[in-house]
C-alpha positions in Angstrom: -15.1 -18.7 5.0 -12.6 -16.3 6.6 -13.5 -12.6 5.9 -10.8 -10.2 5.6 -10.9 -8.9 9.4 -10.4 -12.6 10.5 -7.6 -12.9 8.3 -5.8 -10.2 9.5 -6.4 -11.4 13.2 -4.5 -14.6 12.2 -1.6 -12.6 10.9 -1.4 -10.5 13.8 -1.3 -13.3 16.3 0.7 -16.2 14.5 4.0 -14.9 16.1 2.2 -15.5 19.6 -0.3 -14.7 22.2 -1.2 -11.2 23.2 -0.8 -9.9 26.8 -3.7 -10.6 28.8 -5.6 -8.3 30.0 -4.6 -6.8 26.5 -5.4 -3.0 26.5 -5.7 -0.5 23.9 -7.1 3.2 23.6 -8.0 5.8 21.3 -8.1 9.4 21.5 -9.8 12.1 18.9 -9.5 15.6 20.2 -10.8 15.3 23.6 -12.7 12.0 23.3 -11.2 8.7 24.5 -11.8 5.2 24.2 -10.3 2.5 26.6 -10.5 -1.2 25.5 -9.7 -4.1 27.9 -9.6 -7.8 26.2 -10.0 -10.5 28.7 -9.1 -14.1 28.9 -12.5 -14.9 30.6 -12.2 -15.2 34.2 -14.3 -16.3 36.9 -11.6 -16.2 39.7 -12.0 -13.7 42.5 -8.4 -13.9 43.2 -7.3 -13.1 39.6 -5.0 -10.5 39.3 -6.7 -8.9 36.3 -9.6 -7.5 38.5 -7.0 -4.8 39.6 -6.0 -4.0 36.0 -10.0 -3.7 35.3 -10.4 -1.4 38.4 -7.2 0.9 37.8 -8.4 1.4 34.0 -11.9 2.4 34.7 -10.8 4.5 37.7 -8.5 6.3 35.4 -11.4 6.6 32.6 -13.9 8.1 35.3 -11.3 10.6 36.4 -10.6 11.8 32.8 -14.2 11.7 31.5 -16.0 13.5 34.3 -18.5 15.4 33.3 -18.6 14.3 29.8 -20.8 12.2 27.8 -19.6 8.5 28.7 -20.3 5.0 28.4 -19.6 1.6 29.7 -19.8 -1.4 27.2 -19.8 -5.3 28.0 -19.8 -8.6 26.0 -22.9 -10.8 26.5 -25.8 -8.7 26.5 -27.6 -7.0 29.3 -27.0 -8.1 32.8 -28.9 -8.5 35.9 -26.8 -8.8 38.8 -28.0 -11.3 41.6 -25.5 -10.2 43.9 -24.2 -6.8 45.8 -20.6 -8.2 46.9 -18.0 -7.8 45.0 -16.4 -11.2 45.6 -19.8 -12.8 44.3 -20.1 -10.8 41.3 -16.4 -11.7 40.0 -17.5 -15.5 39.8 -19.7 -14.4 37.1 -17.0 -13.3 34.8 -15.8 -9.7 34.0 -18.6 -8.5 31.9 -20.6 -9.1 35.3 -18.1 -7.2 37.2 -17.6 -4.4 34.9 -21.6 -3.9 35.0 -21.3 -3.8 38.7 -18.3 -1.4 38.8 -20.1 0.9 36.3 -23.3 1.1 38.2 -21.6 1.6 41.4 -20.0 4.9 39.9 -23.4 5.8 38.3 -22.2 5.5 35.0 -24.4 4.2 31.9 -23.6 0.5 31.0 -25.0 -1.4 28.0 -23.9 -4.2 25.9 -23.6 -3.5 22.0 -23.8 -6.9 20.6 -26.9 -8.6 19.0 -29.2 -10.6 21.1 -29.2 -14.5 20.7 -32.8 -14.0 18.6 -31.0 -11.5 16.2 -28.1 -14.5 16.1 -30.6 -16.9 15.5 -32.5 -15.3 12.7 -29.0 -14.4 11.1 -27.9 -18.1 10.7 -31.1 -19.4 9.7 -30.7 -17.6 6.4 -27.9 -19.9 5.5 -28.2 -23.0 7.6 -31.0 -25.7 8.9 -32.3 -25.3 12.4 -31.2 -28.5 13.4 -27.5 -27.9 12.3 -27.5 -24.3 14.1 -29.1 -25.8 17.4 -26.6 -28.7 17.4 -23.4 -26.2 16.7 -24.5 -24.0 19.6 -24.9 -26.9 21.7 -21.5 -28.2 20.9 -19.9 -24.7 21.4 -21.6 -24.5 24.8 -19.7 -27.6 25.8 -16.3 -26.0 25.0 -17.3 -22.8 26.7 -18.7 -24.4 29.9 -15.8 -26.7 30.2 -13.3 -24.1 29.7 -14.8 -21.1 32.0 -17.9 -21.8 33.6 -17.2 -25.4 34.6 -20.8 -26.5 35.8 -21.2 -29.2 38.5 -23.7 -31.0 36.0 -22.6 -30.2 32.5 -25.8 -32.0 31.2 -28.2 -30.2 33.1 -26.3 -26.7 32.5 -26.8 -27.5 28.7 -30.4 -28.4 29.2 -31.2 -25.2 30.9 -29.4 -23.7 27.7 -31.3 -25.4 24.9 -34.8 -24.7 26.8 -33.7 -21.0 26.6 -33.0 -21.1 22.7 -36.0 -23.2 22.3 -37.8 -20.0 24.3 -36.6 -17.5 22.4 -36.6 -18.8 19.0 -39.9 -19.9 18.5 -38.9 -23.0 16.2 -40.5 -26.3 16.1 -40.0 -28.1 19.2 -38.2 -31.2 17.4 -35.1 -29.5 17.0 -34.6 -29.0 20.9 -34.7 -32.5 21.8 -31.4 -34.3 22.7 -32.5 -37.0 20.0 -32.1 -34.2 17.3 -29.0 -32.9 18.8 -27.2 -36.1 18.7 -28.5 -37.4 15.3 -27.3 -34.1 13.6 -24.0 -34.0 15.3 -23.2 -37.6 14.0 -24.4 -36.6 10.5 -21.7 -33.9 10.8 -18.9 -35.0 12.7 -19.2 -38.9 11.8 -19.0 -39.6 15.7 -21.2 -39.9 18.7 -21.5 -36.8 20.8 -19.4 -37.1 23.8 -19.2 -34.4 26.4 -15.6 -35.8 27.1 -14.3 -35.4 23.6 -13.2 -31.9 24.6 -10.6 -31.5 22.1 -12.2 -32.4 19.0 -15.0 -30.2 20.2 -12.6 -27.2 20.7 -11.6 -27.6 17.2 -15.0 -27.9 15.5 -16.3 -24.9 17.4 -13.3 -22.8 16.7 -14.5 -20.1 14.1 -10.8 -20.1 12.5 -10.7 -24.1 11.7 -12.6 -26.1 9.1 -13.5 -29.5 10.5 -16.8 -29.7 9.6 -20.1 -27.8 9.3 -20.3 -26.8 12.7 -17.3 -24.3 12.3 -18.9 -22.9 9.6 -21.8 -22.0 11.5 -19.6 -20.7 14.5 -17.9 -18.5 12.2 -20.9 -17.1 10.5 -22.2 -15.9 14.3 -18.6 -14.7 14.9 -18.6 -12.7 11.6 -22.0 -11.3 12.3 -21.6 -10.4 15.8 -18.3 -8.3 15.1 -20.0 -6.4 12.4 -22.9 -5.3 14.6 -20.8 -4.8 17.4 -18.3 -2.7 15.8 -21.1 -0.8 13.9 -22.9 0.0 17.3 -19.7 1.3 18.9 -18.8 3.2 15.9 -22.2 4.9 16.0 -21.5 5.9 19.8 -18.1 7.0 19.1 -19.3 9.3 16.2 -22.1 10.7 18.6 -19.5 11.6 21.1 -19.4 9.4 23.7 -16.1 8.4 25.7 -16.1 4.6 25.5 -14.8 2.1 28.2 -15.2 -1.3 26.6 -14.7 -5.0 28.1 -14.6 -8.0 26.1 -12.8 -11.0 25.3 -9.2 -10.9 24.2 -10.0 -12.1 20.7 -12.9 -9.6 20.0 -10.4 -7.0 21.3 -7.8 -7.6 19.0 -10.1 -8.2 15.9 -12.1 -4.6 17.0 -8.7 -3.0 17.2 -7.9 -3.4 13.6 -11.1 -1.6 12.6 -11.2 1.0 15.2 -7.7 2.2 14.8 -9.3 3.8 11.6 -11.5 6.3 13.5 -8.9 8.3 15.3 
């Protein structure tokens, strides 16, 4: 079920797409918050990198000598490369982390980690449904953005990661369990090539089946915790530079405008 923030988001976006990257800022006294919302990009030649670099440099200039923090999506980052072009292939969150570290600015992620998300989902959904929904969501995400050479191997790594951090019974993390549960929920066999349907059932704003319910619950929980953590930092006087996906930026702005 959509919450009020999600309903407002749909109302705002029904007349057409917002620009990309989407930028907004908030000022309160001498304190500033810059927020860039990206269509997730992994292309080193994307013109959006220049937009990110320019806004970050402006933020650095305006907050020199003040309390400041850079925040990104997707949890804490480990940077395996040292060259800009290589880091860009890992997406805007990694590149923002790279730029912040290069400028000696503290950088973090305000969102709940995956373990917290799993615990939250387990309050309302069965474990096999949760794993199946997250698996289907990753098919959509990786097909859209990451585009691994071998989808099945890439997803196997992901499901092993969920198994390791969850502490749940091994039986929920087999392909037999995922395929069985998926067919029970969707009424069809799981097919990596059936991307249009998988995108619909993993869209938190649609109601194809129970997979949408799981993804929507995860989305609501993440936004709630993210906004609480950012508001806490803002209340403590931090100047903030934030980089998230564009959908997050639009829905977060609805709440953040009330802070100024």
